PDB file of N, CA, C and O in Angstrom, chain B, residues numbered from 101:
ATOM      1  N   VAL B 101     134.962 109.836  96.239  1.00  0.00           N
ATOM      2  CA  VAL B 101     135.807 109.321  95.177  1.00  0.00           C
ATOM      3  C   VAL B 101     137.021 110.221  94.967  1.00  0.00           C
ATOM      4  O   VAL B 101     137.504 110.384  93.847  1.00  0.00           O
ATOM      5  N   LEU B 102     137.492 110.788  96.038  1.00  0.00           N
ATOM      6  CA  LEU B 102     138.752 111.518  96.068  1.00  0.00           C
ATOM      7  C   LEU B 102     138.833 112.656  95.061  1.00  0.00           C
ATOM      8  O   LEU B 102     139.927 113.024  94.634  1.00  0.00           O
ATOM      9  N   GLY B 103     137.695 113.217  94.678  1.00  0.00           N
ATOM     10  CA  GLY B 103     137.697 114.335  93.751  1.00  0.00           C
ATOM     11  C   GLY B 103     137.976 113.951  92.311  1.00  0.00           C
ATOM     12  O   GLY B 103     138.082 114.836  91.462  1.00  0.00           O
ATOM     13  N   ALA B 104     138.098 112.678  92.003  1.00  0.00           N
ATOM     14  CA  ALA B 104     138.421 112.243  90.649  1.00  0.00           C
ATOM     15  C   ALA B 104     137.190 112.061  89.771  1.00  0.00           C
ATOM     16  O   ALA B 104     137.311 111.968  88.550  1.00  0.00           O
ATOM     17  N   TYR B 105     136.020 112.009  90.372  1.00  0.00           N
ATOM     18  CA  TYR B 105     134.785 111.789  89.622  1.00  0.00           C
ATOM     19  C   TYR B 105     134.149 113.128  89.285  1.00  0.00           C
ATOM     20  O   TYR B 105     133.938 113.942  90.184  1.00  0.00           O
ATOM     21  N   PRO B 106     133.840 113.381  88.027  1.00  0.00           N
ATOM     22  CA  PRO B 106     133.215 114.664  87.672  1.00  0.00           C
ATOM     23  C   PRO B 106     131.736 114.665  88.064  1.00  0.00           C
ATOM     24  O   PRO B 106     130.976 113.806  87.616  1.00  0.00           O
ATOM     25  N   GLY B 107     131.331 115.612  88.886  1.00  0.00           N
ATOM     26  CA  GLY B 107     129.934 115.690  89.296  1.00  0.00           C
ATOM     27  C   GLY B 107     129.669 114.924  90.580  1.00  0.00           C
ATOM     28  O   GLY B 107     130.597 114.508  91.273  1.00  0.00           O
ATOM     29  N   ASP B 108     128.406 114.744  90.884  1.00  0.00           N
ATOM     30  CA  ASP B 108     127.984 114.058  92.112  1.00  0.00           C
ATOM     31  C   ASP B 108     127.940 112.558  91.870  1.00  0.00           C
ATOM     32  O   ASP B 108     127.166 112.103  91.027  1.00  0.00           O
ATOM     33  N   PRO B 109     128.748 111.769  92.584  1.00  0.00           N
ATOM     34  CA  PRO B 109     128.741 110.331  92.370  1.00  0.00           C
ATOM     35  C   PRO B 109     127.537 109.627  93.000  1.00  0.00           C
ATOM     36  O   PRO B 109     127.339 108.433  92.777  1.00  0.00           O
ATOM     37  N   GLY B 110     126.731 110.350  93.783  1.00  0.00           N
ATOM     38  CA  GLY B 110     125.589 109.734  94.453  1.00  0.00           C
ATOM     39  C   GLY B 110     126.000 109.112  95.767  1.00  0.00           C
ATOM     40  O   GLY B 110     127.161 109.213  96.163  1.00  0.00           O
ATOM     41  N   PRO B 111     125.075 108.472  96.446  1.00  0.00           N
ATOM     42  CA  PRO B 111     125.391 107.879  97.745  1.00  0.00           C
ATOM     43  C   PRO B 111     126.360 106.708  97.602  1.00  0.00           C
ATOM     44  O   PRO B 111     126.324 105.993  96.600  1.00  0.00           O
ATOM     45  N   PRO B 112     127.226 106.505  98.599  1.00  0.00           N
ATOM     46  CA  PRO B 112     128.178 105.393  98.521  1.00  0.00           C
ATOM     47  C   PRO B 112     127.490 104.044  98.692  1.00  0.00           C
ATOM     48  O   PRO B 112     126.393 103.949  99.243  1.00  0.00           O
ATOM     49  N   GLY B 113     128.147 103.025  98.215  1.00  0.00           N
ATOM     50  CA  GLY B 113     127.667 101.666  98.449  1.00  0.00           C
ATOM     51  C   GLY B 113     126.696 101.178  97.411  1.00  0.00           C
ATOM     52  O   GLY B 113     125.491 101.167  97.667  1.00  0.00           O
ATOM     53  N   GLY B 114     127.156 100.778  96.265  1.00  0.00           N
ATOM     54  CA  GLY B 114     126.265 100.253  95.236  1.00  0.00           C
ATOM     55  C   GLY B 114     126.142  98.741  95.264  1.00  0.00           C
ATOM     56  O   GLY B 114     125.055  98.202  95.055  1.00  0.00           O
ATOM     57  N   ASP B 115     127.247  98.050  95.520  1.00  0.00           N
ATOM     58  CA  ASP B 115     127.215  96.589  95.583  1.00  0.00           C
ATOM     59  C   ASP B 115     126.523  96.166  96.869  1.00  0.00           C
ATOM     60  O   ASP B 115     126.735  96.757  97.928  1.00  0.00           O
ATOM     61  N   CYS B 116     125.687  95.127  96.762  1.00  0.00           N
ATOM     62  CA  CYS B 116     125.001  94.695  97.984  1.00  0.00           C
ATOM     63  C   CYS B 116     124.693  93.208  97.951  1.00  0.00           C
ATOM     64  O   CYS B 116     124.657  92.570  96.899  1.00  0.00           O
ATOM     65  N   ALA B 117     124.476  92.693  99.133  1.00  0.00           N
ATOM     66  CA  ALA B 117     123.925  91.360  99.346  1.00  0.00           C
ATOM     67  C   ALA B 117     122.805  91.573 100.353  1.00  0.00           C
ATOM     68  O   ALA B 117     122.985  92.271 101.351  1.00  0.00           O
ATOM     69  N   ALA B 118     121.661  90.977 100.095  1.00  0.00           N
ATOM     70  CA  ALA B 118     120.505  91.290 100.931  1.00  0.00           C
ATOM     71  C   ALA B 118     119.489  90.163 100.893  1.00  0.00           C
ATOM     72  O   ALA B 118     119.667  89.148 100.220  1.00  0.00           O
ATOM     73  N   VAL B 119     118.413  90.380 101.646  1.00  0.00           N
ATOM     74  CA  VAL B 119     117.256  89.496 101.626  1.00  0.00           C
ATOM     75  C   VAL B 119     116.097  90.309 101.059  1.00  0.00           C
ATOM     76  O   VAL B 119     115.830  91.418 101.521  1.00  0.00           O
ATOM     77  N   VAL B 120     115.414  89.763 100.068  1.00  0.00           N
ATOM     78  CA  VAL B 120     114.298  90.462  99.424  1.00  0.00           C
ATOM     79  C   VAL B 120     113.136  90.577 100.408  1.00  0.00           C
ATOM     80  O   VAL B 120     112.677  89.580 100.965  1.00  0.00           O
ATOM     81  N   SER B 121     112.666  91.817 100.612  1.00  0.00           N
ATOM     82  CA  SER B 121     111.532  92.019 101.521  1.00  0.00           C
ATOM     83  C   SER B 121     110.240  92.288 100.763  1.00  0.00           C
ATOM     84  O   SER B 121     109.156  92.056 101.300  1.00  0.00           O
ATOM     85  N   SER B 122     110.329  92.771  99.533  1.00  0.00           N
ATOM     86  CA  SER B 122     109.143  92.962  98.690  1.00  0.00           C
ATOM     87  C   SER B 122     109.604  93.124  97.250  1.00  0.00           C
ATOM     88  O   SER B 122     110.754  93.478  96.991  1.00  0.00           O
ATOM     89  N   VAL B 123     108.705  92.864  96.324  1.00  0.00           N
ATOM     90  CA  VAL B 123     109.014  93.017  94.905  1.00  0.00           C
ATOM     91  C   VAL B 123     107.869  93.731  94.209  1.00  0.00           C
ATOM     92  O   VAL B 123     106.730  93.721  94.675  1.00  0.00           O
ATOM     93  N   GLY B 124     108.196  94.349  93.087  1.00  0.00           N
ATOM     94  CA  GLY B 124     107.182  95.035  92.297  1.00  0.00           C
ATOM     95  C   GLY B 124     106.442  94.077  91.383  1.00  0.00           C
ATOM     96  O   GLY B 124     106.801  92.907  91.248  1.00  0.00           O
ATOM     97  N   ALA B 125     105.401  94.605  90.759  1.00  0.00           N
ATOM     98  CA  ALA B 125     104.614  93.812  89.818  1.00  0.00           C
ATOM     99  C   ALA B 125     105.493  93.351  88.661  1.00  0.00           C
ATOM    100  O   ALA B 125     106.305  94.120  88.145  1.00  0.00           O
ATOM    101  N   GLY B 126     105.332  92.121  88.264  1.00  0.00           N
ATOM    102  CA  GLY B 126     106.069  91.593  87.125  1.00  0.00           C
ATOM    103  C   GLY B 126     107.436  91.016  87.452  1.00  0.00           C
ATOM    104  O   GLY B 126     108.130  90.548  86.549  1.00  0.00           O
ATOM    105  N   VAL B 127     107.842  91.035  88.713  1.00  0.00           N
ATOM    106  CA  VAL B 127     109.138  90.460  89.102  1.00  0.00           C
ATOM    107  C   VAL B 127     108.899  89.018  89.538  1.00  0.00           C
ATOM    108  O   VAL B 127     108.330  88.768  90.601  1.00  0.00           O
ATOM    109  N   ALA B 128     109.335  88.076  88.714  1.00  0.00           N
ATOM    110  CA  ALA B 128     109.081  86.657  88.991  1.00  0.00           C
ATOM    111  C   ALA B 128     110.313  85.918  89.486  1.00  0.00           C
ATOM    112  O   ALA B 128     110.180  84.874  90.124  1.00  0.00           O
ATOM    113  N   HIS B 129     111.520  86.433  89.207  1.00  0.00           N
ATOM    114  CA  HIS B 129     112.737  85.683  89.536  1.00  0.00           C
ATOM    115  C   HIS B 129     113.254  85.957  90.955  1.00  0.00           C
ATOM    116  O   HIS B 129     114.262  85.379  91.361  1.00  0.00           O
ATOM    117  N   LEU B 130     112.578  86.828  91.712  1.00  0.00           N
ATOM    118  CA  LEU B 130     113.029  87.172  93.064  1.00  0.00           C
ATOM    119  C   LEU B 130     111.895  87.019  94.070  1.00  0.00           C
ATOM    120  O   LEU B 130     111.153  87.973  94.307  1.00  0.00           O
ATOM    121  N   PRO B 131     111.748  85.851  94.660  1.00  0.00           N
ATOM    122  CA  PRO B 131     110.695  85.697  95.662  1.00  0.00           C
ATOM    123  C   PRO B 131     111.063  86.414  96.964  1.00  0.00           C
ATOM    124  O   PRO B 131     112.242  86.546  97.291  1.00  0.00           O
ATOM    125  N   VAL B 132     110.071  86.866  97.689  1.00  0.00           N
ATOM    126  CA  VAL B 132     110.304  87.475  98.993  1.00  0.00           C
ATOM    127  C   VAL B 132     111.008  86.450  99.881  1.00  0.00           C
ATOM    128  O   VAL B 132     110.616  85.285  99.941  1.00  0.00           O
ATOM    129  N   GLY B 133     112.051  86.907 100.566  1.00  0.00           N
ATOM    130  CA  GLY B 133     112.840  86.031 101.431  1.00  0.00           C
ATOM    131  C   GLY B 133     114.091  85.477 100.772  1.00  0.00           C
ATOM    132  O   GLY B 133     114.933  84.882 101.445  1.00  0.00           O
ATOM    133  N   ALA B 134     114.226  85.666  99.454  1.00  0.00           N
ATOM    134  CA  ALA B 134     115.404  85.152  98.741  1.00  0.00           C
ATOM    135  C   ALA B 134     116.644  85.967  99.098  1.00  0.00           C
ATOM    136  O   ALA B 134     116.571  87.185  99.256  1.00  0.00           O
ATOM    137  N   ARG B 135     117.773  85.289  99.222  1.00  0.00           N
ATOM    138  CA  ARG B 135     119.059  85.963  99.414  1.00  0.00           C
ATOM    139  C   ARG B 135     119.573  86.330  98.031  1.00  0.00           C
ATOM    140  O   ARG B 135     119.591  85.497  97.125  1.00  0.00           O
ATOM    141  N   VAL B 136     119.993  87.586  97.873  1.00  0.00           N
ATOM    142  CA  VAL B 136     120.376  88.090  96.559  1.00  0.00           C
ATOM    143  C   VAL B 136     121.659  88.903  96.611  1.00  0.00           C
ATOM    144  O   VAL B 136     122.121  89.296  97.682  1.00  0.00           O
ATOM    145  N   LEU B 137     122.229  89.148  95.431  1.00  0.00           N
ATOM    146  CA  LEU B 137     123.347  90.069  95.272  1.00  0.00           C
ATOM    147  C   LEU B 137     123.028  90.961  94.095  1.00  0.00           C
ATOM    148  O   LEU B 137     122.238  90.594  93.224  1.00  0.00           O
ATOM    149  N   GLY B 138     123.640  92.135  94.064  1.00  0.00           N
ATOM    150  CA  GLY B 138     123.412  93.030  92.949  1.00  0.00           C
ATOM    151  C   GLY B 138     123.816  94.450  93.256  1.00  0.00           C
ATOM    152  O   GLY B 138     124.636  94.705  94.139  1.00  0.00           O
ATOM    153  N   HIS B 139     123.226  95.382  92.508  1.00  0.00           N
ATOM    154  CA  HIS B 139     123.469  96.810  92.703  1.00  0.00           C
ATOM    155  C   HIS B 139     122.194  97.449  93.225  1.00  0.00           C
ATOM    156  O   HIS B 139     121.115  97.242  92.670  1.00  0.00           O
ATOM    157  N   GLY B 140     122.321  98.226  94.293  1.00  0.00           N
ATOM    158  CA  GLY B 140     121.174  98.921  94.864  1.00  0.00           C
ATOM    159  C   GLY B 140     121.495 100.383  95.105  1.00  0.00           C
ATOM    160  O   GLY B 140     122.661 100.778  95.101  1.00  0.00           O
ATOM    161  N   VAL B 141     120.469 101.179  95.312  1.00  0.00           N
ATOM    162  CA  VAL B 141     120.636 102.602  95.632  1.00  0.00           C
ATOM    163  C   VAL B 141     120.840 102.722  97.129  1.00  0.00           C
ATOM    164  O   VAL B 141     120.031 102.220  97.909  1.00  0.00           O
ATOM    165  N   ALA B 142     121.923 103.390  97.542  1.00  0.00           N
ATOM    166  CA  ALA B 142     122.257 103.556  98.968  1.00  0.00           C
ATOM    167  C   ALA B 142     122.289 102.197  99.669  1.00  0.00           C
ATOM    168  O   ALA B 142     121.658 102.011 100.710  1.00  0.00           O
ATOM    169  N   ALA B 143     123.015 101.270  99.099  1.00  0.00           N
ATOM    170  CA  ALA B 143     123.036  99.898  99.601  1.00  0.00           C
ATOM    171  C   ALA B 143     123.643  99.758 100.985  1.00  0.00           C
ATOM    172  O   ALA B 143     123.498  98.706 101.608  1.00  0.00           O
ATOM    173  N   LEU B 144     124.313 100.774 101.481  1.00  0.00           N
ATOM    174  CA  LEU B 144     124.858 100.706 102.843  1.00  0.00           C
ATOM    175  C   LEU B 144     123.815 101.046 103.894  1.00  0.00           C
ATOM    176  O   LEU B 144     124.082 100.917 105.089  1.00  0.00           O
ATOM    177  N   ALA B 145     122.645 101.474 103.480  1.00  0.00           N
ATOM    178  CA  ALA B 145     121.564 101.789 104.418  1.00  0.00           C
ATOM    179  C   ALA B 145     120.920 100.493 104.903  1.00  0.00           C
ATOM    180  O   ALA B 145     121.167  99.422 104.347  1.00  0.00           O
ATOM    181  N   SER B 146     120.097 100.596 105.937  1.00  0.00           N
ATOM    182  CA  SER B 146     119.439  99.393 106.455  1.00  0.00           C
ATOM    183  C   SER B 146     118.337  98.903 105.506  1.00  0.00           C
ATOM    184  O   SER B 146     117.989  97.723 105.522  1.00  0.00           O
ATOM    185  N   VAL B 147     117.792  99.799 104.687  1.00  0.00           N
ATOM    186  CA  VAL B 147     116.802  99.436 103.674  1.00  0.00           C
ATOM    187  C   VAL B 147     117.227 100.098 102.365  1.00  0.00           C
ATOM    188  O   VAL B 147     117.588 101.275 102.346  1.00  0.00           O
ATOM    189  N   SER B 148     117.184  99.347 101.292  1.00  0.00           N
ATOM    190  CA  SER B 148     117.624  99.852  99.995  1.00  0.00           C
ATOM    191  C   SER B 148     116.646  99.413  98.921  1.00  0.00           C
ATOM    192  O   SER B 148     115.860  98.488  99.126  1.00  0.00           O
ATOM    193  N   ARG B 149     116.696 100.077  97.781  1.00  0.00           N
ATOM    194  CA  ARG B 149     115.892  99.671  96.628  1.00  0.00           C
ATOM    195  C   ARG B 149     116.826  99.338  95.485  1.00  0.00           C
ATOM    196  O   ARG B 149     117.921  99.888  95.369  1.00  0.00           O
ATOM    197  N   ALA B 150     116.369  98.426  94.643  1.00  0.00           N
ATOM    198  CA  ALA B 150     117.180  98.038  93.491  1.00  0.00           C
ATOM    199  C   ALA B 150     116.275  97.711  92.322  1.00  0.00           C
ATOM    200  O   ALA B 150     115.148  97.250  92.502  1.00  0.00           O
ATOM    201  N   ASP B 151     116.778  97.954  91.123  1.00  0.00           N
ATOM    202  CA  ASP B 151     116.097  97.525  89.917  1.00  0.00           C
ATOM    203  C   ASP B 151     116.247  96.009  89.845  1.00  0.00           C
ATOM    204  O   ASP B 151     117.362  95.497  89.945  1.00  0.00           O
ATOM    205  N   ALA B 152     115.162  95.296  89.675  1.00  0.00           N
ATOM    206  CA  ALA B 152     115.195  93.829  89.669  1.00  0.00           C
ATOM    207  C   ALA B 152     116.112  93.269  88.594  1.00  0.00           C
ATOM    208  O   ALA B 152     116.603  92.148  88.723  1.00  0.00           O
ATOM    209  N   ARG B 153     116.349  94.038  87.530  1.00  0.00           N
ATOM    210  CA  ARG B 153     117.247  93.571  86.469  1.00  0.00           C
ATOM    211  C   ARG B 153     118.698  93.551  86.910  1.00  0.00           C
ATOM    212  O   ARG B 153     119.534  92.929  86.254  1.00  0.00           O
ATOM    213  N   LEU B 154     119.015  94.225  88.019  1.00  0.00           N
ATOM    214  CA  LEU B 154     120.393  94.301  88.524  1.00  0.00           C
ATOM    215  C   LEU B 154     120.608  93.450  89.768  1.00  0.00           C
ATOM    216  O   LEU B 154     121.595  93.628  90.482  1.00  0.00           O
ATOM    217  N   VAL B 155     119.687  92.525  90.030  1.00  0.00           N
ATOM    218  CA  VAL B 155     119.743  91.690  91.223  1.00  0.00           C
ATOM    219  C   VAL B 155     119.597  90.228  90.812  1.00  0.00           C
ATOM    220  O   VAL B 155     118.804  89.902  89.928  1.00  0.00           O
ATOM    221  N   ALA B 156     120.362  89.352  91.456  1.00  0.00           N
ATOM    222  CA  ALA B 156     120.288  87.918  91.151  1.00  0.00           C
ATOM    223  C   ALA B 156     120.309  87.115  92.448  1.00  0.00           C
ATOM    224  O   ALA B 156     120.981  87.504  93.403  1.00  0.00           O
ATOM    225  N   PRO B 157     119.590  86.012  92.492  1.00  0.00           N
ATOM    226  CA  PRO B 157     119.610  85.169  93.689  1.00  0.00           C
ATOM    227  C   PRO B 157     120.974  84.495  93.871  1.00  0.00           C
ATOM    228  O   PRO B 157     121.617  84.110  92.894  1.00  0.00           O
ATOM    229  N   THR B 158     121.404  84.357  95.114  1.00  0.00           N
ATOM    230  CA  THR B 158     122.672  83.681  95.395  1.00  0.00           C
ATOM    231  C   THR B 158     122.477  82.186  95.560  1.00  0.00           C
ATOM    232  O   THR B 158     123.443  81.424  95.514  1.00  0.00           O
ATOM    233  N   GLY B 159     121.256  81.764  95.750  1.00  0.00           N
ATOM    234  CA  GLY B 159     120.991  80.349  95.967  1.00  0.00           C
ATOM    235  C   GLY B 159     121.389  79.899  97.360  1.00  0.00           C
ATOM    236  O   GLY B 159     121.405  78.702  97.647  1.00  0.00           O
ATOM    237  N   GLY B 160     121.710  80.853  98.229  1.00  0.00           N
ATOM    238  CA  GLY B 160     122.103  80.509  99.590  1.00  0.00           C
ATOM    239  C   GLY B 160     123.487  79.907  99.687  1.00  0.00           C
ATOM    240  O   GLY B 160     123.884  79.442 100.755  1.00  0.00           O
ATOM    241  N   VAL B 161     124.235  79.905  98.585  1.00  0.00           N
ATOM    242  CA  VAL B 161     125.559  79.286  98.555  1.00  0.00           C
ATOM    243  C   VAL B 161     126.643  80.237  99.060  1.00  0.00           C
ATOM    244  O   VAL B 161     127.614  79.799  99.678  1.00  0.00           O
ATOM    245  N   LEU B 162     126.483  81.523  98.802  1.00  0.00           N
ATOM    246  CA  LEU B 162     127.489  82.517  99.167  1.00  0.00           C
ATOM    247  C   LEU B 162     127.135  83.218 100.473  1.00  0.00           C
ATOM    248  O   LEU B 162     125.963  83.451 100.770  1.00  0.00           O
ATOM    249  N   SER B 163     128.156  83.547 101.242  1.00  0.00           N
ATOM    250  CA  SER B 163     127.928  84.407 102.399  1.00  0.00           C
ATOM    251  C   SER B 163     127.646  85.815 101.894  1.00  0.00           C
ATOM    252  O   SER B 163     127.970  86.136 100.751  1.00  0.00           O
ATOM    253  N   ASP B 164     127.050  86.654 102.727  1.00  0.00           N
ATOM    254  CA  ASP B 164     126.810  88.041 102.327  1.00  0.00           C
ATOM    255  C   ASP B 164     128.127  88.743 102.015  1.00  0.00           C
ATOM    256  O   ASP B 164     128.203  89.532 101.073  1.00  0.00           O
ATOM    257  N   ASP B 165     129.163  88.458 102.800  1.00  0.00           N
ATOM    258  CA  ASP B 165     130.475  89.075 102.564  1.00  0.00           C
ATOM    259  C   ASP B 165     131.008  88.741 101.182  1.00  0.00           C
ATOM    260  O   ASP B 165     131.535  89.612 100.491  1.00  0.00           O
ATOM    261  N   ALA B 166     130.878  87.500 100.780  1.00  0.00           N
ATOM    262  CA  ALA B 166     131.356  87.086  99.459  1.00  0.00           C
ATOM    263  C   ALA B 166     130.453  87.624  98.355  1.00  0.00           C
ATOM    264  O   ALA B 166     130.940  88.094  97.327  1.00  0.00           O
ATOM    265  N   ALA B 167     129.148  87.557  98.562  1.00  0.00           N
ATOM    266  CA  ALA B 167     128.195  87.969  97.531  1.00  0.00           C
ATOM    267  C   ALA B 167     128.307  89.448  97.192  1.00  0.00           C
ATOM    268  O   ALA B 167     128.182  89.819  96.024  1.00  0.00           O
ATOM    269  N   CYS B 168     128.540  90.296  98.177  1.00  0.00           N
ATOM    270  CA  CYS B 168     128.557  91.737  97.889  1.00  0.00           C
ATOM    271  C   CYS B 168     129.837  92.170  97.172  1.00  0.00           C
ATOM    272  O   CYS B 168     129.927  93.316  96.732  1.00  0.00           O
ATOM    273  N   THR B 169     130.817  91.296  97.044  1.00  0.00           N
ATOM    274  CA  THR B 169     132.024  91.641  96.292  1.00  0.00           C
ATOM    275  C   THR B 169     131.880  91.348  94.798  1.00  0.00           C
ATOM    276  O   THR B 169     132.715  91.786  94.005  1.00  0.00           O
ATOM    277  N   LEU B 170     130.853  90.627  94.407  1.00  0.00           N
ATOM    278  CA  LEU B 170     130.764  90.150  93.035  1.00  0.00           C
ATOM    279  C   LEU B 170     130.186  91.111  91.998  1.00  0.00           C
ATOM    280  O   LEU B 170     130.680  91.105  90.870  1.00  0.00           O
ATOM    281  N   PRO B 171     129.173  91.940  92.289  1.00  0.00           N
ATOM    282  CA  PRO B 171     128.567  92.720  91.199  1.00  0.00           C
ATOM    283  C   PRO B 171     129.536  93.594  90.410  1.00  0.00           C
ATOM    284  O   PRO B 171     129.583  93.485  89.185  1.00  0.00           O
ATOM    285  N   THR B 172     130.296  94.441  91.056  1.00  0.00           N
ATOM    286  CA  THR B 172     131.223  95.312  90.325  1.00  0.00           C
ATOM    287  C   THR B 172     132.396  94.517  89.768  1.00  0.00           C
ATOM    288  O   THR B 172     132.867  94.799  88.666  1.00  0.00           O
ATOM    289  N   THR B 173     132.870  93.536  90.510  1.00  0.00           N
ATOM    290  CA  THR B 173     133.972  92.702  90.026  1.00  0.00           C
ATOM    291  C   THR B 173     133.564  91.990  88.742  1.00  0.00           C
ATOM    292  O   THR B 173     134.309  92.004  87.762  1.00  0.00           O
ATOM    293  N   TRP B 174     132.387  91.369  88.739  1.00  0.00           N
ATOM    294  CA  TRP B 174     131.910  90.668  87.544  1.00  0.00           C
ATOM    295  C   TRP B 174     131.738  91.647  86.387  1.00  0.00           C
ATOM    296  O   TRP B 174     132.153  91.358  85.265  1.00  0.00           O
ATOM    297  N   SER B 175     131.129  92.805  86.654  1.00  0.00           N
ATOM    298  CA  SER B 175     130.906  93.800  85.593  1.00  0.00           C
ATOM    299  C   SER B 175     132.222  94.268  84.980  1.00  0.00           C
ATOM    300  O   SER B 175     132.325  94.424  83.763  1.00  0.00           O
ATOM    301  N   THR B 176     133.223  94.491  85.822  1.00  0.00           N
ATOM    302  CA  THR B 176     134.523  94.943  85.342  1.00  0.00           C
ATOM    303  C   THR B 176     135.174  93.872  84.458  1.00  0.00           C
ATOM    304  O   THR B 176     135.674  94.177  83.376  1.00  0.00           O
ATOM    305  N   VAL B 177     135.165  92.644  84.915  1.00  0.00           N
ATOM    306  CA  VAL B 177     135.752  91.549  84.142  1.00  0.00           C
ATOM    307  C   VAL B 177     134.986  91.347  82.839  1.00  0.00           C
ATOM    308  O   VAL B 177     135.594  91.152  81.786  1.00  0.00           O
ATOM    309  N   HIS B 178     133.662  91.392  82.902  1.00  0.00           N
ATOM    310  CA  HIS B 178     132.837  91.208  81.707  1.00  0.00           C
ATOM    311  C   HIS B 178     133.175  92.256  80.651  1.00  0.00           C
ATOM    312  O   HIS B 178     133.318  91.924  79.475  1.00  0.00           O
ATOM    313  N   MET B 179     133.303  93.508  81.057  1.00  0.00           N
ATOM    314  CA  MET B 179     133.607  94.570  80.109  1.00  0.00           C
ATOM    315  C   MET B 179     135.053  94.494  79.592  1.00  0.00           C
ATOM    316  O   MET B 179     135.327  94.880  78.456  1.00  0.00           O
ATOM    317  N   ALA B 180     135.967  94.001  80.421  1.00  0.00           N
ATOM    318  CA  ALA B 180     137.372  93.894  80.025  1.00  0.00           C
ATOM    319  C   ALA B 180     137.608  92.789  79.012  1.00  0.00           C
ATOM    320  O   ALA B 180     138.517  92.878  78.186  1.00  0.00           O
ATOM    321  N   LEU B 181     136.792  91.753  79.077  1.00  0.00           N
ATOM    322  CA  LEU B 181     136.975  90.644  78.141  1.00  0.00           C
ATOM    323  C   LEU B 181     136.281  90.969  76.859  1.00  0.00           C
ATOM    324  O   LEU B 181     136.306  90.169  75.924  1.00  0.00           O
TER     325      LEU B 181
END
């Protein structure tokens, strides 16, 4: 982050589009195999983890390229309005 962020920003790549491979207990809105978008930890890796509250199904309507642009964009617009 070009030295502008105070402290360790963590691993790059928070926005993601993926296919759910497993879910934790109590997660009902994300079936295994669902295409999703959201924020994940180290989302640029081949395998990532995410809090289910920060992930939403795409419904298969969006490409991965389009879906991974939405989480931060939506959050920014939501907070600005």
